[in-house]
C-alpha positions, 0 to 999 in steps of 0.5 A: 782951668779949675785946680781939681782939674789941674790936680798932679797925679801921685804915685810913690813913684811920681807925679804926671802933671797935665796929663803931658809929663812924668817928673820920677822924684823917688828914683835912687839915682836921679830925679828925671822927666819921662815922659814928655809928651807935646799936646798932642800927645806925642811922646818925645823922650826916652829912658835909660837906653841901652847905649846909655843907662844913665841918660833919663828923658829929660833931666838935670845933673853935673857930670863932676862934683870935684872927682866924684861921678854924677852922671854915669851910673857905674859904681862908684858913683854919687845919687841925687835925692829927695827926702820927701816928695815935692810941693804943689802950688798952683798959679794963674792961667792953670800953671802948676809947680812942683817945688823941693829939695834934693841932696847931692851924696857922694859915692860913699851914700853919707857926704851931702856936697850940694843941697838943691833947691827945685821947682819945675813949672807947667805953663800951659802957652798955646794949643801946640805948645806948653813949657815947663821952667826948670828954676833951680839953686845949687848951695855947697855944703863945703868948697867943690868944683863943678866940672866936666870931661875936658872935650876931645872926640866927646866931653863938655856936658853936663847940665840940663839935658834931654834925651830924646826918643829913637822914634823921633826922626830926621831931627835937627838941631836948630840954633838962633841963627838959622842953622840946622845942625845934626851936631853941635859942639860947643856952639852958644845959644839963646835957645836950642830945638831939638825936631823932627817926626814922631813916628810912634805908632804908625803916627807921622807927627812933626814936634820938638823941644826947645831948650831956652837958656836964662840971660840970667845964667853963668856964661848965657848964652850957654854953649850947647853939645849935641847929637841927632843921628847915630850919635853912640854907633848904633845907627839910630836915631840918638838924639841928646842935646845938653845945655853945657855951662860948663864948657869952657871949664869947671866953676868952684863954689865956697862953702856956703855959696850958691849957684841958680840956673834957669831954664825953660823946656818948651815942648811943640807940635809942629815945626817951629820957625826960628822967629816964632822960637825967638819971640818965644823966647824972649817972651820969657826971658825979657 
């Protein structure tokens, strides 16, 4: 594919890559990916649902930096912002990368707690799948604690997350051991596949999105926290899945210390079996 044919489409707010996913880089609360659609065009994500308006399609953030909330968007809360639009680079075989810097600013809107280097890479795979690779490095400006709400009946979350559309129905959370779950509470695994049937516009299309955890990540294999049906008491499909790397406890970063986190979001049409997902994980991670 020529560079011109694969050139991202920009607005003042966002950028769309390969006509399949949009990165809202200029959001004043936190950048995110939505919509994210399969190769066949079926949208898998939702943004700002009524039950949790701080859920944003496919996104990365942490619940607490020290005592400051960077997850919910009820004042006071911290924000993640780009100072300028991301740069684009074209790689082999149709790959397109967006790279930029974000500042994690505390609720006073002045104090920068973390500087984040972020690269999102679109990777064509097969006719029924592509990947979005997240490669991010967080650097502390001063000593900081990355934390979460400790799990009781909820909690433990923070990191790379999907909130799927409620028009993705009959969903399960598939793990490498072959188990299909409607809820995961800190269960570790090298990947988790959120898959069901897209019903938007009368479609009856099997599809899903698998999040891969890189073996170089801290606390790999990551614990997963997720729900499919009625996770928030709304009697609807919740389709929430989080790579909860802080599940077991907080992480401390000294001033100037960095933490690198890598994930792959594999977006696929059809229902993929364990062996195919596992082969795809190894092809990426090995």
